[in-house]
C-alpha positions in Angstrom: -8.4 14.5 21.0 -8.1 10.8 21.5 -11.8 10.3 22.4 -14.3 12.7 21.0 -17.4 13.3 23.1 -20.3 11.0 22.4 -22.8 13.1 24.3 -24.1 16.5 23.4 -26.8 18.9 24.5 -30.2 17.7 23.3 -33.7 19.1 23.5 -35.3 21.2 26.2 -34.8 20.8 29.9 -31.0 20.6 29.7 -31.1 16.8 28.9 -28.5 15.1 26.9 -28.9 12.5 24.2 -26.3 10.2 22.8 -24.7 11.0 19.4 -24.8 8.2 16.9 -22.0 5.6 17.3 -20.2 3.7 14.6 -17.9 0.8 14.2 -14.9 3.0 14.0 -15.5 4.4 17.5 -14.9 0.9 19.0 -11.5 0.4 17.4 -8.6 0.5 19.8 -5.2 2.1 18.9 -1.9 2.3 20.9 1.0 4.7 20.5 4.2 2.9 19.7 6.3 4.7 22.3 9.5 3.0 21.2 9.3 4.9 17.9 8.7 8.4 19.4 12.4 9.4 20.1 14.1 11.1 17.2 17.7 12.3 16.7 19.0 15.7 15.7 19.7 16.2 12.0 23.4 16.2 11.0 24.8 19.5 9.9 21.8 21.4 11.0 21.1 24.2 13.5 20.8 23.1 17.2 17.3 22.3 18.4 15.4 21.0 21.3 13.4 17.9 20.6 10.5 16.5 22.6 8.2 13.6 22.2 5.4 11.9 24.1 1.7 11.0 24.3 -1.1 13.6 24.2 -4.5 12.2 24.9 -3.8 9.0 23.1 -1.8 10.5 20.2 1.9 10.3 19.9 3.8 13.5 19.1 7.1 15.0 18.2 8.1 18.7 18.6 11.3 20.3 17.4 12.3 23.9 18.3 15.5 25.6 17.0 17.7 27.2 19.7 17.4 30.3 17.5 13.6 30.0 17.1 12.0 32.6 14.8 8.8 32.6 16.8 6.7 30.7 14.3 5.2 27.2 14.4 4.5 24.7 11.6 2.1 21.9 12.2 2.6 18.8 10.0 -0.3 16.5 9.2 0.7 13.1 8.0 -0.9 10.9 5.3 -2.9 7.7 5.5 -1.2 5.2 7.9 -3.4 2.2 7.2 -5.7 0.2 9.4 -3.3 -1.2 12.0 -3.6 -0.6 15.7 -0.1 0.9 16.2 0.2 4.7 16.1 3.5 6.4 15.1 4.7 9.9 14.2 5.9 11.0 10.8 8.4 13.9 10.5 7.6 16.6 7.9 9.5 15.9 4.7 10.8 19.5 4.8 12.0 19.2 8.4 15.6 20.3 7.5 14.3 23.3 5.6 12.0 24.3 8.5 14.7 24.3 11.2 17.3 25.8 8.9 15.0 28.8 8.6 14.2 29.0 12.3 10.7 27.4 12.3 9.5 25.1 15.1 7.5 22.2 14.0 5.2 19.6 15.6 3.5 16.5 14.3 0.9 14.2 15.8 0.4 10.5 15.1 -3.4 11.1 15.4 -5.2 9.0 18.0 -6.8 6.8 15.3 -5.7 5.2 12.1 -7.9 4.5 9.1 -9.1 7.5 7.0 -10.0 9.5 10.1 -9.5 13.1 9.1 -11.7 14.2 12.0 -9.1 12.7 14.4 -6.3 14.2 12.3 -7.6 17.7 12.7 -8.5 17.5 16.4 -5.2 15.9 17.4 -3.1 18.2 15.3 -5.0 21.2 16.7 -4.7 19.8 20.3 -0.9 19.6 19.8 -0.7 23.1 18.5 -2.5 24.3 21.6 -0.2 22.3 23.9 3.0 23.6 22.3 4.0 26.1 25.1 3.0 23.6 27.8 5.1 20.8 26.3 8.1 23.2 26.1 7.6 24.3 29.7 7.4 20.7 30.9 10.8 20.1 29.2 12.4 23.2 30.8 12.1 25.7 28.0 9.9 28.8 28.4 8.5 29.9 25.0 6.1 32.7 24.1 3.0 31.9 22.1 3.9 31.5 18.4 3.6 34.7 16.4 2.3 32.6 13.5 1.0 29.1 13.2 0.9 27.4 9.8 -0.2 23.9 8.7 1.2 21.7 6.0 0.1 18.2 5.1 0.5 15.4 2.5 -2.2 13.2 1.0 -4.8 12.6 3.8 -2.8 15.2 5.7 -3.5 17.6 2.8 -7.1 17.0 3.5 -6.4 17.7 7.2 -4.6 20.9 6.3 -7.2 22.2 3.9 -10.1 21.4 6.3 -8.2 22.9 9.2 -8.3 26.4 7.7 -11.9 26.0 6.6 -14.6 28.1 8.3 -16.7 25.0 9.0 -13.8 23.6 11.1 -13.4 26.8 13.0 -17.1 26.8 13.8 -17.3 23.1 14.9 -14.0 21.8 16.1 -13.5 20.9 19.7 -9.9 22.1 19.5 -9.9 25.4 17.7 -6.8 26.8 16.1 -6.8 29.8 13.7 -4.0 29.0 11.3 -2.3 31.8 9.4 -1.8 29.8 6.2 -1.8 26.2 4.8 0.2 24.2 2.2 -1.7 21.0 1.3 0.4 18.7 -0.8 -1.1 15.9 -3.0 -4.2 16.5 -0.8 -7.6 15.0 -0.9 -9.0 18.5 -1.6 -12.3 17.1 -2.9 -12.9 15.3 0.4 -15.7 12.7 -0.3 -15.4 13.2 -4.0 -12.3 11.1 -3.9 -14.3 8.1 -2.9 -17.0 8.9 -5.4 -14.2 8.6 -8.0 -13.3 5.2 -6.7 -16.9 4.1 -7.1 -17.2 5.6 -10.5 -14.0 3.9 -11.7 -15.4 0.5 -10.8 -18.8 1.3 -12.3 -17.2 2.4 -15.6 -15.0 -0.8 -15.7 -18.0 -3.0 -15.3 -20.2 -1.0 -17.7 -17.6 -1.0 -20.4 -17.0 -4.8 -20.2 -20.7 -5.8 -20.3 -20.8 -6.8 -16.6 -22.5 -3.7 -15.2 -23.1 -3.1 -11.6 -26.7 -3.5 -10.5 -26.3 -3.1 -6.7 -23.7 -1.7 -4.3 -21.5 -3.2 -3.2 -21.6 -5.7 -6.0 -22.3 -9.0 -4.3 -20.4 -10.9 -7.0 -17.4 -8.6 -7.3 -15.0 -11.3 -6.1 -16.1 -13.4 -9.1 -16.7 -10.6 -11.6 -13.7 -8.5 -10.7 -11.0 -10.7 -12.3 -13.1 -11.0 -15.5 -13.5 -7.3 -15.7 -9.8 -6.7 -15.2 -8.8 -9.3 -17.8 -11.1 -7.7 -20.3 -9.3 -4.4 -19.9 -5.7 -5.4 -19.4 -3.3 -7.8 -21.0 -0.9 -7.1 -18.2 -2.3 -5.3 -15.2 -1.9 -2.4 -14.8 0.7 -1.6 -17.5 -0.8 -2.9 -20.7 -4.4 -2.4 -21.9 -6.5 -4.2 -24.4 -8.4 -2.2 -27.1 -11.3 -2.0 -24.7 -8.9 -1.1 -21.9 -7.7 1.9 -24.0 -11.3 3.2 -23.8 -11.3 2.6 -20.1 -8.0 4.5 -19.8 -9.5 7.5 -21.5 -12.5 7.4 -19.1 -10.2 7.4 -16.2 -8.1 10.2 -17.7 -11.2 12.4 -17.9 -12.3 11.5 -14.4 -8.9 12.4 -13.0 -8.4 15.8 -14.6 -8.5 15.5 -18.3 -5.8 15.3 -21.0 -2.4 16.2 -19.3 1.2 15.3 -19.2 2.3 12.3 -17.1 -1.1 10.7 -17.0 -0.1 7.7 -19.2 2.8 6.9 -17.0 0.7 7.2 -13.9 -2.1 5.0 -15.2 0.4 2.3 -16.0 1.9 2.4 -12.5 1.2 0.7 -9.2 -1.2 3.3 -8.0 -3.8 2.0 -10.5 -3.5 -1.2 -8.6 -4.2 0.7 -5.4 -7.4 2.2 -6.9 -8.6 -1.2 -8.0 -8.0 -2.3 -4.4 -10.8 -0.1 -3.3 -13.3 -1.8 -5.7 -15.9 -4.1 -4.1 -16.2 -2.0 -0.9 -19.4 -0.5 0.4 -19.7 3.3 0.7 -18.8 3.7 4.4 -15.1 4.4 3.9 -14.1 1.3 6.0 -16.5 2.2 8.8 -15.8 6.0 9.0 -19.4 6.4 8.1 -22.3 4.2 9.1 -24.1 4.5 5.8 -23.2 4.8 2.1 -21.4 8.1 1.4 -20.5 7.4 -2.2 -22.4 9.4 -4.9 -21.9 9.3 -8.6 -25.0 11.1 -9.7 -23.1 14.1 -11.0 -20.4 12.2 -12.9 -20.2 12.4 -16.6 -18.2 9.6 -18.2 -16.3 10.9 -21.2 -14.3 9.1 -23.9 -12.2 12.1 -25.0 -11.2 15.6 -23.9 -14.2 17.3 -25.5 -16.6 18.3 -22.7 -19.6 17.9 -25.1 -21.1 14.5 -24.8 -21.3 12.5 -28.0 -24.3 10.2 -28.6 -22.1 7.2 -27.6 -21.1 8.9 -24.3 -24.7 9.9 -23.6 -25.8 6.3 -24.0 -23.0 5.1 -21.7 -24.0 7.6 -19.0 -27.7 6.8 -19.2 -26.9 3.1 -18.8 -24.3 3.4 -16.0 -25.4 2.4 -12.5 -25.6 5.5 -10.2 -24.6 5.5 -6.5 -26.6 7.8 -4.3 -25.2 8.8 -0.9 -27.7 8.6 1.9 -28.5 12.3 2.9 -27.4 12.0 6.5 -24.4 9.7 6.0 -21.9 12.6 6.6 -24.1 15.2 8.3 -23.0 17.9 10.7 -22.7 16.5 14.2 -23.5 17.9 17.6 -20.2 16.7 19.1 -17.8 18.4 16.8 -16.7 18.0 13.2 -18.3 15.8 10.7 -17.0 12.2 10.6 -15.6 13.1 7.2 -14.6 16.8 7.4 -15.3 19.0 4.4 -12.9 21.1 2.4 -15.5 23.7 1.4 -12.8 26.3 0.5 -14.4 28.7 3.0 -10.9 30.2 3.5 -9.5 33.7 4.4 -5.8 32.9 4.7 -3.2 32.0 2.1 -3.4 28.4 0.8 -0.8 27.2 -1.7 -1.2 23.6 -3.0 1.0 21.3 -5.1 -0.2 18.2 -6.9 1.5 15.7 -9.3 -0.1 15.3 -12.7 0.4 11.5 -13.0 -1.4 10.6 -9.7 -4.4 8.4 -10.3 -4.9 7.5 -6.7 -5.5 11.0 -5.3 -5.9 12.5 -8.8 -5.2 16.0 -10.1 -9.0 16.5 -10.4 -9.0 17.1 -6.6 -7.3 20.4 -7.4 -10.0 21.3 -10.0 -12.8 20.5 -7.5 -11.2 22.7 -4.8 -10.7 25.5 -7.3 -14.4 25.4 -8.3 -15.4 25.4 -4.7 -13.3 28.4 -4.0 -14.7 30.3 -7.0 -18.2 29.4 -5.8 -17.4 30.7 -2.4 -15.7 33.8 -3.7 -12.5 32.9 -1.9 -10.3 31.9 -4.8 -8.1 35.1 -4.2 -6.7 33.1 -1.2 -5.8 30.1 -3.4 -2.7 29.4 -5.5 -2.2 25.9 -7.1 0.9 24.4 -8.7 1.1 21.4 -11.0 4.1 19.1 -10.6 5.3 16.7 -13.3 5.5 13.7 -11.0 4.1 10.3 -11.9 3.2 8.8 -8.5 1.2 10.0 -5.5 3.1 12.7 -3.5 6.0 12.3 -5.9 7.6 15.6 -5.0 11.2 16.7 -4.6 12.2 18.5 -1.4 12.8 21.7 -3.3 9.3 21.6 -4.8 7.8 21.2 -1.3 10.0 23.8 0.2 9.2 26.3 -2.6 5.5 25.8 -2.0 5.8 26.4 1.7 8.0 29.4 1.2 5.6 30.9 -1.3 2.7 30.5 1.2 4.6 32.1 4.1 6.0 34.9 2.0 2.5 35.7 0.9 1.2 35.6 4.4 4.1 37.6 6.0 4.9 40.1 3.2 1.7 40.2 1.1 3.5 38.9 -2.0 1.0 36.6 -3.7 2.9 33.8 -5.5 2.2 32.6 -9.0 0.5 29.4 -9.8 -1.0 27.3 -12.5 -4.4 27.4 -14.1 -6.0 24.1 -13.2 -9.3 24.5 -15.0 -8.4 25.6 -18.6 -8.5 22.3 -20.5 -6.2 23.5 -23.3 -3.5 24.7 -20.8 -3.7 21.5 -18.7 -3.3 19.4 -21.9 -0.3 21.3 -23.2 2.9 19.2 -23.3 4.7 21.7 -21.1 2.1 22.0 -18.4 3.6 21.6 -15.0 7.0 22.6 -16.1 7.0 26.0 -14.4 7.1 24.7 -10.8 8.6 21.3 -11.3 12.2 20.8 -10.2 14.9 20.8 -12.8 16.2 17.6 -11.1 13.3 15.7 -12.6 15.4 14.2 -15.4 12.9 11.3 -16.2 10.1 13.8 -16.4 12.0 16.7 -17.9 10.0 19.2 -19.9 10.0 19.1 -23.7 11.7 21.9 -25.6 9.3 24.7 -26.3 
């Protein structure tokens, strides 16, 4: 939906009361129609291709002439804060149409980190699939199966889209048959808690601790903190920076291959770019949603806290989310939808080990949630030996999608990686099993 209802049924007598508004609701976005048309792929099966505007969101739809009767919805990642909306094709587009799948992708009706819009607009497009085909002269039956895949923020969309809370509260309801979140924000708000914790740890370690949030003097203190930790940012650390690096390693998933390369890369700069912000996620919330009260800062891979670690944790400033900052709403989904792992369809995820922006710990959080819900039998996770965010090869993505659909269609549960066993995750060959052999720079060591 391009504009979610701001009114909902209130108290007795059938009266209505306005839902709370926020800054983000006033932002205006426009579909860049010049970027909607897209050409056929060379050396690929023949398809019908349609594009347009659906309730303020741009869309693309592609259906093979020899359609297999199944539809794949693609949810794109974060597209920034600009006012222009555009559609992103699924990375595995060629694989989908080669195998007879139709696919559809929405621009979403809003930019920023608006997962609520991402879910509603993706679902609305799925519901409009037959109508769009008919408007373009092709009569199609309803899809036999509808799946959802997504990358990064789109991984958040995909995981939340198959969650029971979404089915209960979305305005546009779609019951997907399976999902493949890739490099997804599977810990939802805990990603932003990690951003806050990273800044707090940096300040605490350098003797310039946070005493309020957002730190009023971050513009002045920030460069000093960074210079105390890095000789060359972000690739070379000082001795104190080595300790900070270890803290970040533990916050992002523990000892594992590819972390050192990821920490030294540009994504660490991206994480630092979130420092100094308040806890509203750039206006997605009205009040602070960051919370670090459950974080334990660790200096090594031993989960037991040493006296030094205990002292560091006791001294560290704690962020506390306001209880109603991301409450359930009367007009649909939460402003920041949850990935509770309340799932009953196959979910296959992939995540790169070196990612420090949307870190591997997102997978661990989601696994723990699934175990707590008793739904982990529906979840298979795969570690990939990539350094950067969403640093996947096409065959790694296609393999994950195929594993999910084979599981859903034929009952063959795929194999995955254990993301919680610290010794397994730390093994030099961890992530080798499902990483492409074409990963020459990140090739697995000899066993």
